[in-house]
Legacy VTK file of the C-alpha trace (Angstrom):
# vtk DataFile Version 3.0
C-alpha trace
ASCII
DATASET POLYDATA
POINTS 458 float
108.062 30.198 -27.755
111.582 29.158 -26.225
112.764 33.020 -26.382
109.484 33.878 -24.353
109.948 30.924 -22.180
113.421 32.398 -21.377
112.380 35.795 -20.888
109.811 34.700 -18.355
112.762 32.771 -16.636
114.843 36.045 -16.623
112.503 37.965 -15.106
111.380 35.327 -12.533
115.132 35.224 -11.741
115.262 39.084 -11.245
112.355 39.314 -8.952
113.830 36.334 -6.695
117.068 38.103 -6.456
115.266 41.089 -5.521
113.354 39.540 -3.029
116.179 37.709 -1.665
118.198 40.830 -1.644
115.136 42.535 0.551
115.240 39.562 2.787
118.803 39.768 3.518
118.916 43.630 4.174
116.224 42.819 6.639
118.378 40.422 8.603
121.190 42.971 8.773
119.083 45.569 9.836
117.674 43.094 12.378
120.768 42.282 13.732
121.610 46.164 14.157
118.280 46.819 15.607
118.947 44.033 18.443
121.859 46.344 19.561
119.591 49.084 20.611
116.504 46.651 21.638
114.310 46.973 18.722
111.702 44.196 17.788
111.477 42.929 14.260
108.165 44.626 13.279
109.546 48.148 12.633
112.607 46.664 11.030
110.906 44.769 8.185
108.526 48.084 7.721
111.642 50.181 7.610
113.229 47.910 4.857
109.959 47.717 2.872
109.916 51.784 3.082
113.410 51.814 1.718
112.627 49.520 -1.379
109.362 51.087 -1.797
108.834 52.039 -5.984
107.078 55.405 -4.059
110.452 56.895 -2.800
113.114 55.169 -5.381
115.653 55.092 -2.696
116.436 51.273 -3.272
118.631 50.479 -6.234
116.101 47.610 -7.516
112.814 47.734 -8.777
110.315 46.147 -6.431
106.575 46.279 -6.642
104.633 45.446 -3.649
102.125 43.358 -5.709
104.789 40.586 -6.051
104.357 39.331 -2.668
100.643 40.317 -1.838
99.523 36.428 -1.659
102.443 35.653 0.913
101.595 38.822 2.854
98.205 37.338 3.043
99.524 34.231 4.475
101.924 36.257 6.816
98.596 37.826 8.412
96.796 34.377 8.492
99.854 32.755 10.278
100.282 35.916 12.651
96.683 35.762 14.055
96.505 31.832 13.636
99.576 31.792 16.149
97.997 34.211 18.271
94.896 32.068 18.999
96.735 29.006 19.129
98.816 30.724 22.172
95.914 31.904 24.007
95.555 30.354 27.371
91.936 29.902 27.945
92.278 28.475 31.593
94.169 31.663 32.722
91.475 33.709 30.824
88.616 31.572 32.619
90.205 31.457 35.836
90.739 34.789 36.397
88.245 36.249 34.213
87.054 38.954 36.733
90.199 40.736 37.452
91.191 40.463 33.941
88.115 41.790 32.579
88.558 44.653 34.903
92.026 45.710 34.292
91.866 44.820 30.520
88.638 46.423 30.027
89.856 49.718 31.871
92.501 49.727 29.569
90.465 49.305 26.688
87.661 51.725 27.342
90.150 54.584 28.307
92.158 54.102 25.059
89.544 53.184 22.686
87.273 56.039 24.006
89.960 58.772 23.729
91.107 57.170 20.413
87.576 57.503 18.911
87.361 61.146 20.342
90.557 61.963 18.645
89.303 59.925 15.256
86.217 62.204 15.130
88.218 65.421 15.971
90.585 64.756 12.973
87.489 65.032 10.715
88.032 62.206 8.413
84.773 60.826 8.822
83.017 58.438 11.094
84.167 55.006 9.902
87.648 56.342 10.026
87.358 57.216 13.527
86.542 53.895 14.592
89.568 52.585 12.525
91.807 55.239 14.512
90.179 54.157 17.751
91.197 50.659 17.209
94.711 51.646 15.890
95.451 53.757 19.221
93.574 51.520 21.664
95.347 48.006 21.150
98.710 46.992 22.000
100.958 44.307 20.228
100.783 41.084 22.053
103.670 39.843 20.050
106.025 42.907 21.105
104.692 43.121 24.641
105.341 39.270 25.370
108.943 39.571 23.660
110.061 42.576 25.557
108.860 40.726 28.978
111.303 37.878 28.080
114.138 39.603 26.756
114.181 42.545 29.627
113.804 39.449 32.259
110.797 40.723 33.853
108.538 37.422 33.746
108.840 37.210 37.647
107.934 40.789 38.328
104.636 41.390 40.328
102.987 43.596 37.532
103.607 40.819 34.624
100.410 38.964 35.299
98.440 41.977 35.256
100.194 43.054 31.970
100.000 39.726 30.188
96.332 39.667 31.407
95.502 42.750 29.375
96.950 41.342 26.183
94.604 38.266 26.783
91.501 40.700 27.156
92.487 42.659 23.940
92.970 39.108 22.243
89.325 38.554 22.823
87.999 42.173 22.358
89.656 42.184 19.143
87.556 39.047 17.590
84.513 40.893 18.292
85.767 44.079 17.403
86.952 42.847 13.936
83.771 41.385 13.481
81.938 44.776 13.903
84.319 46.357 11.570
84.139 44.291 8.993
80.620 44.532 8.804
80.601 48.568 9.171
83.184 48.897 6.276
81.249 46.544 4.133
79.041 49.536 3.069
75.801 48.126 3.666
72.805 50.858 4.156
70.188 48.702 4.716
69.761 48.195 8.500
68.510 44.622 8.202
71.355 43.541 6.161
73.753 44.815 8.627
71.778 43.469 11.485
71.823 40.167 9.410
75.554 40.408 8.752
76.397 40.865 12.193
74.471 38.088 13.377
76.033 35.676 10.981
79.535 37.025 12.370
78.418 36.757 16.140
77.372 33.382 15.560
80.569 32.395 13.814
82.392 33.694 16.676
80.245 31.760 19.208
80.391 28.512 17.638
84.165 28.601 17.293
84.626 29.819 21.022
82.245 27.057 21.858
84.259 24.335 19.960
87.739 25.735 21.452
86.407 25.473 25.079
84.618 22.259 24.820
85.503 20.492 21.840
89.247 20.076 21.645
88.992 16.186 22.475
87.262 15.446 19.225
89.211 17.996 17.045
92.192 16.364 18.232
91.298 12.868 16.524
91.808 14.762 13.143
95.521 15.250 13.983
96.529 11.655 14.682
99.198 10.835 12.144
102.773 10.573 12.889
103.697 12.019 9.398
104.993 15.377 9.934
104.621 16.625 6.576
100.943 15.705 6.531
100.384 17.253 9.805
101.886 20.402 8.859
99.673 20.682 5.591
96.652 19.876 7.630
97.079 22.727 10.297
98.305 25.283 7.548
95.165 24.131 5.340
92.678 24.846 8.222
94.263 28.252 9.235
93.914 29.293 5.116
90.529 27.680 5.116
89.229 29.291 7.884
90.522 32.518 7.147
88.823 32.469 3.869
85.614 31.310 5.612
85.924 34.416 8.181
86.237 36.680 5.049
83.194 35.096 3.354
81.136 35.446 6.709
82.440 39.047 7.241
84.646 38.729 9.869
87.822 39.132 8.371
90.406 36.261 7.126
92.258 37.577 10.512
89.680 36.448 12.792
88.879 33.533 10.913
92.515 32.345 11.615
92.595 33.508 14.878
89.529 31.175 15.581
90.679 28.155 14.123
93.944 28.619 15.926
91.883 28.874 19.236
90.556 25.772 18.489
93.586 24.043 17.655
95.111 25.534 20.630
92.588 23.402 22.870
94.053 20.015 21.264
96.297 17.865 22.754
98.522 18.626 19.497
98.986 22.229 20.441
102.556 21.936 21.440
103.432 20.159 18.124
101.297 22.573 16.065
103.147 25.510 17.742
106.763 24.023 17.159
106.106 23.905 13.332
104.028 27.026 13.254
105.929 29.565 15.093
108.808 29.486 12.333
106.191 29.702 9.343
104.821 32.774 11.100
108.448 34.404 11.503
109.083 33.844 7.845
105.634 34.727 6.133
104.903 37.565 9.105
108.079 39.306 7.766
106.473 39.519 4.184
103.488 40.914 5.796
105.319 43.792 7.339
107.706 44.082 4.294
104.637 44.299 2.138
103.111 47.031 4.097
106.154 49.026 4.146
106.424 48.385 0.332
103.203 50.226 -0.225
103.987 53.559 2.023
104.441 56.729 0.207
106.886 59.097 1.864
104.923 62.377 0.338
101.895 61.376 2.120
103.617 61.660 5.363
103.534 65.439 5.607
99.651 65.331 5.560
99.600 63.294 8.696
102.429 64.370 10.464
100.785 66.585 13.151
97.942 63.918 13.698
100.645 61.328 14.595
102.738 63.129 16.615
99.237 64.110 18.652
98.323 60.518 18.507
101.812 59.374 20.004
101.325 62.086 22.756
97.954 60.900 23.340
99.041 57.306 23.577
101.796 57.921 25.808
99.622 60.068 28.368
96.769 57.434 28.466
98.940 54.605 29.101
100.401 56.074 32.147
97.097 57.018 33.528
95.982 53.368 32.714
98.956 51.796 34.179
98.744 53.711 37.588
95.090 52.734 37.644
95.777 49.096 37.066
98.658 49.126 39.799
96.492 50.718 42.238
93.713 48.030 41.302
96.378 45.272 41.989
97.838 46.827 44.805
101.150 47.322 43.105
103.719 50.063 43.354
103.799 53.294 41.218
106.966 51.934 39.601
105.022 48.795 38.872
102.477 51.067 36.939
105.255 52.687 34.969
106.583 49.459 33.888
103.357 48.281 32.726
102.474 51.684 30.843
106.028 51.468 29.145
105.539 48.018 27.794
101.730 48.242 26.906
102.690 51.314 24.547
103.767 49.010 22.029
101.798 49.165 18.711
102.349 46.770 15.566
100.215 44.213 13.860
96.702 44.916 14.679
97.159 48.649 13.644
98.302 47.354 10.431
95.579 44.975 9.943
93.358 47.837 10.615
95.111 49.983 7.973
94.551 47.218 5.302
90.901 47.013 6.055
90.511 50.480 5.665
92.429 50.979 2.247
90.102 47.866 0.873
87.015 49.559 2.047
87.986 52.593 0.203
88.259 55.096 3.331
90.279 58.323 3.603
93.580 57.536 1.906
95.507 59.143 4.975
94.766 56.233 6.916
97.274 54.100 5.551
100.483 56.629 5.871
99.074 57.642 9.455
99.003 53.904 10.726
102.304 53.271 9.049
103.986 56.120 10.582
102.407 55.791 13.916
103.657 52.082 14.242
106.975 52.839 13.371
107.459 55.492 15.796
105.655 53.384 18.682
107.289 50.395 17.834
110.493 52.124 18.192
109.866 54.218 21.119
108.080 51.511 22.883
110.843 49.028 23.582
112.982 51.828 24.365
111.037 53.278 27.010
110.199 49.565 28.186
114.007 48.739 28.700
114.508 52.123 30.673
111.125 52.217 32.246
113.028 51.334 35.679
115.570 54.150 35.389
112.607 56.839 34.512
110.585 55.429 37.445
113.610 56.048 39.763
114.346 59.491 38.282
110.621 60.650 38.713
110.306 58.949 41.991
113.767 60.095 43.443
114.714 56.739 44.664
118.100 55.163 44.569
116.658 51.543 43.813
114.099 49.898 41.785
110.528 50.596 43.511
109.127 47.363 42.604
109.152 44.846 45.539
110.249 41.462 44.620
108.074 38.460 44.813
109.029 36.033 47.945
111.462 33.362 46.479
109.792 30.720 44.609
111.989 27.779 43.694
109.578 26.350 40.825
109.351 29.700 39.580
113.006 30.344 39.375
113.486 26.973 37.903
110.692 28.044 35.099
112.588 31.410 34.440
116.056 29.501 33.891
114.093 27.331 31.091
113.089 30.563 29.544
116.456 31.399 29.360
117.426 28.519 27.750
114.589 28.253 25.352
115.351 31.825 24.283
119.012 31.189 24.014
118.441 28.552 21.485
115.671 30.603 19.459
113.091 27.861 20.428
109.799 30.272 20.330
107.411 27.549 20.811
109.223 26.097 23.910
109.446 29.600 25.146
105.445 30.303 24.876
104.655 27.062 26.634
107.155 28.012 29.520
105.843 31.703 29.587
102.367 29.969 30.115
103.451 28.274 32.963
105.244 30.912 34.683
102.284 33.384 34.321
100.356 30.767 36.115
102.390 30.373 38.765
103.328 34.170 39.332
99.691 34.733 39.575
99.177 31.912 42.323
99.559 32.811 45.978
102.314 31.458 47.590
100.331 29.849 50.316
98.602 27.862 47.507
101.501 25.824 45.541
100.639 25.891 42.016
99.632 22.525 40.372
102.810 20.658 38.734
101.137 19.939 35.389
99.198 21.681 32.745
97.311 20.960 29.706
100.714 21.777 27.583
102.922 19.559 30.087
100.736 16.506 29.086
101.891 16.904 25.455
105.200 15.492 26.864
LINES 1 459
458 0 1 2 3 4 5 6 7 8 9 10 11 12 13 14 15 16 17 18 19 20 21 22 23 24 25 26 27 28 29 30 31 32 33 34 35 36 37 38 39 40 41 42 43 44 45 46 47 48 49 50 51 52 53 54 55 56 57 58 59 60 61 62 63 64 65 66 67 68 69 70 71 72 73 74 75 76 77 78 79 80 81 82 83 84 85 86 87 88 89 90 91 92 93 94 95 96 97 98 99 100 101 102 103 104 105 106 107 108 109 110 111 112 113 114 115 116 117 118 119 120 121 122 123 124 125 126 127 128 129 130 131 132 133 134 135 136 137 138 139 140 141 142 143 144 145 146 147 148 149 150 151 152 153 154 155 156 157 158 159 160 161 162 163 164 165 166 167 168 169 170 171 172 173 174 175 176 177 178 179 180 181 182 183 184 185 186 187 188 189 190 191 192 193 194 195 196 197 198 199 200 201 202 203 204 205 206 207 208 209 210 211 212 213 214 215 216 217 218 219 220 221 222 223 224 225 226 227 228 229 230 231 232 233 234 235 236 237 238 239 240 241 242 243 244 245 246 247 248 249 250 251 252 253 254 255 256 257 258 259 260 261 262 263 264 265 266 267 268 269 270 271 272 273 274 275 276 277 278 279 280 281 282 283 284 285 286 287 288 289 290 291 292 293 294 295 296 297 298 299 300 301 302 303 304 305 306 307 308 309 310 311 312 313 314 315 316 317 318 319 320 321 322 323 324 325 326 327 328 329 330 331 332 333 334 335 336 337 338 339 340 341 342 343 344 345 346 347 348 349 350 351 352 353 354 355 356 357 358 359 360 361 362 363 364 365 366 367 368 369 370 371 372 373 374 375 376 377 378 379 380 381 382 383 384 385 386 387 388 389 390 391 392 393 394 395 396 397 398 399 400 401 402 403 404 405 406 407 408 409 410 411 412 413 414 415 416 417 418 419 420 421 422 423 424 425 426 427 428 429 430 431 432 433 434 435 436 437 438 439 440 441 442 443 444 445 446 447 448 449 450 451 452 453 454 455 456 457
């Protein structure tokens, strides 16, 4: 009995050593990636890929099943934070122009992605997944790059963030539809019933987020930080499970409860705690996906990935120029927008996992993994050099983007962003970015308001 317990303890100790080693390696690779401007997502995936038992390159044996539950928590927190940081006032205040710019981007990219998916010949449901993988940017990478590249004051920045806002809303609806389609139901009435349940859930949660923030705030009246953390984390997991049960996926359930909590007066406090949790558990999500990749399957998808990357590049250039013309911006602004919106990340991997769970074509997982790896490495490099690329293509000696008129308040907020990012305060950064986007989109002859919903939390 004692020997068995000792044996189990030894196994647990070995597993913890391996897991800790992976995280330390991820840190080292992350520091190296910062030198060339890479975000964390591809770094974690690469570390997981190197440690995958499918290739035997890592000296320690490590199975992805060890961290699957933690990876699920990572997925839930990634989408929970996305909903938490969603700016409803920004969306509803500029819905018309946002829907035109963001909608045109989605229609172009999703439509071409769907045609490309059918051209691959993998199946109808697979084509729908490929369309989502190609058609949506990574909000996390886009926002992070805008901050790190000091482009928050650029004229095209509100347009770029507007596209990500529309994408976030679209993803909720898209995942609800995809989850029902992937369920395998053949009875049309059952399909209609599941869609009705899914959309009822979406409408109810969006309505609560829009008009019920004050009522939800009453549940968070506690000065105990430990109980406060347990409550919002429990709600994220609870609604993630509820979303899965109702057929809209755990990711969208978590996104919707994040949207609701983001409308409360405690949103800033929740962000302060939730962002570090997201970063830790999110690392497990990307590590786990890398662990499941099999390099022997890459040969089957190398040409589809190359074609998908080229297609994404061309379509983003077209979409960037169209949106720039729509807003009356320069060609250079369109190039900047195209480069930064090229980044793909967490959502493509979520779709790949859904496809794997539904038993779709096995090539979808290596396709999504290799595609995201390429795009999340190429995207930041293109974004950081987009002004140089534009100057070369346009044969100009200086950047063609016209600076906005000097705005003292805006400059003050940019200084706050730099201070926040230097202290690694992600929650503070997110709040400051919200205020900057609001000010950047406000005409100079109408001074922006001095307070926002999140300012009141202070």
